[in-house]
N, C-alpha and C positions, 0 to 999 in steps of 0.2 A: 618568875621571881619579880617582886615589886621593886622597881628601880627608883620610885619617886622619893624615897627617903635617903638617898645617897647624899652625904654632906659635902657637896661640891665646893663651897667656900673654903673648906679646910685644905683643899688640894691647890698648891701654889701655882703649878703650870699644867694646863690641860692639853692633851695631845689629839683632841678630836679633829681639828682642822688638818693636822699633819697626817693622821691616818687616812682621812678622806682624800687629801691631795696625793699622797704616795700611792694609794690604790688606783687613782685615776692615771697617774704617771705609769704605773706598772701595766695597766690595761692598754694604754696607748702604745707602749713599747712592744708588748707581746702580741698585740692583735694587728697593728698597722705597720710593723716592720715588713719590708725594708723602706717604708715611707716614700716609695716611688709610685706616684699616682699618674694614671693615664685616663683622662676623661674623654678621649676620642674612642669611644666604645664601638666595636665592630661586630662583636659576637651577637647572634640573634637573641639569646636569652637575656642579654643586657638591655634590650630595648625597653623593658619595663622593670628597671632595677628596684622600684619601690615595692614590688611584690616579692622580692627576694626568692624568686623561684627559678628552677631550671638550671642551676649551676652544676648539677651532677655530683654534688658533695655527698660522700658516704661516711657517716660518723660511726665510730667504734665506741664501745663502752669506756675505753681509756680516754678518748676525746671528750666524751660527756663528763667524765670525772674531772678532767683538767679544766674544762670550761666552768664547772661548778666551783672548783677551787679558786679560780682566777677572780671571781666576783664576790667571794666571801668577805675579804677586807673592805670592799666597797659597801656592801650591805651593813657591815659592822660600823663603818665610819658614818654612814647616813643616819643610822639609829643613834649613835653617840652624839652627833650634832643636834638632832631633833630633841633628844632627851635633855640636852643642856638648856634648851629653850622651853622645857616643860611639856613636851609632847606626850600624848598617851600611847599606850601599848598598841592599840589597833591602828592608830595613826602611823606609828612607826612601821608596822607590818605592811600597810598599804603603800607607804612611801618607798619602802625597800623594794617591794614588788614592782611598782610602777617605774621608779627610777632605774632599777636594774634592767627592766624590759626596754625602756626608752634608750638608755645608754647602749645596750647590746644591739638594738636595732640600728642605731646610728653607726656603730662600729661595723656591723654586717653590710650596711649600705655603702660605707666607704671602702670596704674590702672588695666590692665589685670592681673598683677602679684601680686595684693593685693587682697586676697580672700574676704575681706569685702567690696570691691568697685565694681561698674559697669562702663562700658565704652561704647562709641558708637559715631557715626558721629553726632548725634543730639547735643551732647555737644560741638563738634568742631564748629558747625554752631553758636550755641548760644554764645559761648565764643568769636568767631570772631565778632559777632554783638556787644558784649560788648566792645571789643577793639576799634571798629570803633566809638561807642558811646563816648568813651573817647576822641577820636580825635575831635568829634563835640563839646564836652564840652570845650576842650582846645581852639578851635577856637572862641568860644563864650565868655568864661570867663577866659582863661588861664593867660593872662597878669595880670589881677586884683588878681587872686588867688595867683600866684607866688609872686607878690609884697607884698600882705598882709601877706603871710607866712614868707617871708624874713624879713619884718619889725618887725613882732611879735617876731621872733627868736632873732633878733638883740636887741630888747628892753629887752627881757628876759635875754640875755647874759650880757647886761650892768647892769641889776639889780642884777644878781647872784654873790654876793660877796662870798669869802671863808666861812665867818661865816654863811651866809644864806644857802650855799650848805650843810654844816654840819648839820644845823637844819632840812633842807628838807629831807636829807638822813636818819637822825635819826628818824624823824617822819614816813617816808615812810616804813622803815624796821620794826619799832616797830609795825605798823599796820599789816604788812604782817606776822610778827612773831606771833602776837595774833591770826590772822586768821588761820595760819598753825597749831597752837596748838589745836584749836577747831576742825579743819578738821581731824587731826591725831587721836584724841580721838574717832572718829567715826569708826575706824577700830579695836577697842578693842572687845574682846570676851564677851561683856556685856550681850548679850541676849541668852546665852546658858541656856537651861531649866534643872534645877536640877532633874526634874522628868523623864528625859530620861533614857532608859534602854540600856545596852550594848549588842549588838548582834554580833555574829560572823557567817558568812555564810549566812546572810539574814539581813533584817531590820524589823522595827516594823509592816510593812504592811503584811509580810509573803509572798509577791508576787515577791521577787527578790532573790530567792535562788541561791546559788553559788555552783559549783562543783569543787572539788580539795582537796588538802591536806594542813593543816596548822600545823606548828611545834611550833611556838612561837608568843605571842602577848605581847608587853610591851608599857606602856604609862607613860610619864613624864609630869610634869607641868612646864617644862622649855625647852628652845631651846638648844639641844645638839650641840656642836661644831663639825666641820668637823673632827678634830683630834679624838674626843671621838667616833664618829660614825665609823671611819676607824678602830680604835683599838678594838671597840666592835665587829666588823665584823670578826676580825682576831682571837679572842679568843672564848672559848666555849660560846654557846648561853646564858646560864643561870649563867655564872660565875660572881659573885659579884653583889652587889646592889648599884647602883650609886645614888648620891643625886638627889632628886626630883622625884624618881620613885614612881608612884602612884599605878601601877598595873603590875603584871607579871604573865602570864599564860603559863605554859609549857604543850604542848599537846602531849608530848612523854610519859606521864604517863597515868594511867587509870582514866576515868571519875568517879565522877564529877571533874572538873578542878578547883582547889583552887588557889586563888591569893597568890603568894609567899610572898607578902608584908603584907598580912593579913589586908589590908585596904578595899578591895572591895569584893562583894559577889562572890561566886563560879559560874562558868559557867556550865550549865546543858543542856542536849539534849532536844529538843522539835521538833515535838510532840512525838517522840520516839527515842531511841538510835539505830543508824544503826549498821549493822554488819561490823566489822573492817577487812580489808584485810592487813592493814599495822600497825604494832604496834609502829612505830616510829613517827606517826603523826595522827592527827584527820582527818578522811575521811568524806568529805561532798559530799552527793549524790544528792543534790538538793531536797531531800524529808525531811531532818532533818537538824537542825542547832542548834547553841548554844546561850543561853541567860542567863543573870544574874537573871531573873525573877523580881528582885527588882531594883528600880532606883539606879544609882551609884552617889548619891548626893555628896559624898566627892570628887570624881574625878572632877565633874563639878564645884564644889565650888573652888577647888584649881586651876583649869585651868583659871577660870574667874578672880581669884585674881592675878595670875601671868601674865595673858594675853599672855601666851606662851604655846606651847605644842610640844612634840615629840612623834610620834606613830610609833612603829616598828612592822612589821609582817613578818614572814618567811613563805612563802607559795609556792605552786606549782599548777597552774590551770590544770584541767584535759583536757580541750579543749580551743582552742582560736578562731577557725573559727566560727563566728556567736555566740560565747558563751558570757555570761554576768552574772551579778549578783552582789550583795553587799557582799564584803569580810568582812568589818568591818563597823558597824553602831552604832552611839549613837543617838537613836531616841525614840520617843513616838508614832508617827503616821506619815502618809505620809506628813503632813504639819508641823510637829514638829521634825526637824532633827538638831542636833548640829554638827555632824561630820559624814562623810561617805566616804569610800574608795571602789570604784567599779571597776569591770572588764568590758571592752567593747571590745571584741575580743582580740587583742594583746595590746590594749591600757589600761592605768590605769587612772581613773578619781577620782580627789580629790575635795570634797566640804566641806566647814565648814561654820558655821553660824557666822556672825557679821552684824552690822547694814546695811552695804552697800548691803549685799547679801539678805536681807529680802524682798526687793521690788525694782522695776525699774532697774533690772539687770539680767544678765546671767553670773554668776561667777563660774560655774563648770570648773575646770582646767583639761583638758585631755592631757596626755603625751603619745605620740605614741611609740609603739614598746617595751614597758617595759616587757610585759609578753610573755612567750613561753610555748607551750604545754609540760607539765611534767617537766619543768625546775624549779628548786628551786630558788626563788627570795627572797633576804633579802631586804625588802623595808622599808625605813625610811622617814616619812613625818614630816617636821619641820616648825613651824610658830614662828617667833621671835618677834611678836607684830606688825609687819609691812609687812614683806616679808615672803613668804612660799617657801620652797625648797623640792626637792625629792632626795633621795640618793638610789642608786641601788648597792647592794653588796659592800657597803663601799665607793662607789664613788658618788660624787655629780653630778647630771645631769645638763646640761648647761641651761636648761629652768628655769625661775623664775616667781614668782607670787607676784609682788609688790602692796601692798595696801597703796598707798601714799596719801598725802593731795590732790594731783591732781585728783585722782580717786574720793575722797569725794566731791571735788568742782564740777567736771563734773556731778556727780550723782545728784546734786541738780537741774540740768537743762535738762540732757539727760539720755537716757537708756545706761548703761555701760556694757561692755563685757570683758571677760577674755583676748581676743586677743589684746585689746587696753590698758591693764594695764601699760605696759612699756611706751607707747606713752603718757599716762596721766602724767607721771613723767616729760617728756620732755616739755609738754605744760605748766605745772606748773612752772618749772624753767624758762621758757621763759617769762612768765607773770611777774615774780618778777624781774629777773636780767637783762633782755633786756632793760626794761624801766629805771632801775637804771643805767645801763651802758650809756644810752643816756644822762642822767642828769650829770653823772660824765664826759662824753665826752665834754659837753658844758662848764662845770666848768674848764676843763683842758685847754681851750683856754685862760683863764685869767692868765696872767703872774704872778700875785700875789699868785696864788694857788700853793701849794707845791705838786710836782708830787708824792712823796712818801706817802703823806697824802691821796691823791686820790687813790693810789694803796691800801692802808689800807682800804679805804672806800668801796672797792670792795671785797677784800679778807676776811676781818674780818666778814662781814655779812654772807658770804658763809659758813664760819666755824661755826659761832654761830647758824645759822639755822639748820645745820646738827646735831650739838650737842644737840640742843633743841628738835628736832624730835626724836633723839635717846633716850633722857631722857623720853619723853612722851610715846613712844611705848615700850621701853625696849630693843630694838635691839642694835646692835653695830653701830659705826660710819662708814659710807660708803664713801671712798675717791672718788668713781665714781660720787656721787651726788655733792660733793664739786667741782670736776673738771667740771661737767656740768654747775654749777652755774657760774664759772669763764669764761667758754667759751661764754655763752650768755651775760655776762656782757661786755666782750671784744668786742663781736659782736655789741652790742649797742653803745659802744664808737666809733668803726670804722664807723658805719653807720651814726651817727650824724655828723661826720667830713668828710663824703664822698665828699663834695664839697669844702673843704678847699683850694685845689690847684686852683680850678676855681676862688674862691673868691680872692686869692692872685693875680692872673694874672689880674683880673678885677681892683683891687685896684691899681696895678702898672700902668695900662693903664690910 
């Protein structure tokens, strides 16, 4: 089909730029998720990443089809943009092919450094086919599609009065706020079993014995602040009883180890008491461990009620190379575990039960390099109702473990993993505020619309959503989430107006 005769000046607003930008955004999200890059490559086949070889990737016909489908909008957008500048058909074909191949190669190269992704030349080929398919579709239907999109947008803009904008935004955000509340409640500690027993140096199976020394174990039903944890590390281990302390076991005394708050059962050795070589700590030889014998019902009940916990343990592993075992466990069986802190070599693994972790997920959180052989470590694990953090010797580690509404939403459709938790936050904020920003961007074209009111329409929902989620989960308000919402809202406003300069020049002509 000859596209040269399309009367572009008659179309008031042209969507070429938006099609191209949206296609690039979609490709970035679907190919680079979970956005966790690791450029410290150790695998042998990554030594020559520019060759895109040796990844062991095995593509299926479905993979090929999806890769083609992913790049069709990109090829369509490239051709639409070139056609706007008067490019010829063969030029459009070559540009779609080359641009698709180059973009796909860049994506595959970046995927080498995302541990959760695979890459290879098969994807470059299929993506290039998709880009060329976009060229073909543009040649066949491009004029009609662009004209239909432009007329629809112009009609919507003419209909969108300031009052209708306010009503649409109010309804839109009210819907998302309700969805967000429901999703956030699914990260509550509602499924902890009150019949679980507290174990130190093993778990309920008796198959994960740990070797090392432990001086102190403390458990709170609230999330301690960074200041409290830092001050606690600086003073004597057992000095003072802070609010919310449910249990405190000092292992520098003689067994059995009584809870200093008198709320939990004592910890006793099983199957027998080992011979001690160190009077300042409990020695675990992988043959004996400590247990309360009875369920710690009060501890479980109080943590479920507050939806928060802080667990502190001062310990020193005997070995790290190839060593492992459960340091602290709140469990009843291998399949009934509420909380567990494990050693895996030099790494520390945290797992706790909540509805997302029960099925269709792999949410054990491994933090590398925390443990050292014979080195005393003051470890504090905190969950504030939405996010988990680890503190080592009074200092908070940079890694985080966010259980956001985004994780709950993705969990309904896909298997979720610990490494993607932060990416789920980004995806969720994009879903809500990018679309809202596009609507506000269209409304901003109307001269009758007050700019400061439109600004409030973006800023106020970002604040309200964060306040609402903080109230539901019990955590504090995070300025980073508010900033992320505003960034995506502004991105939507800019994208919907990406062709405004083009439109003005066409109108003037």
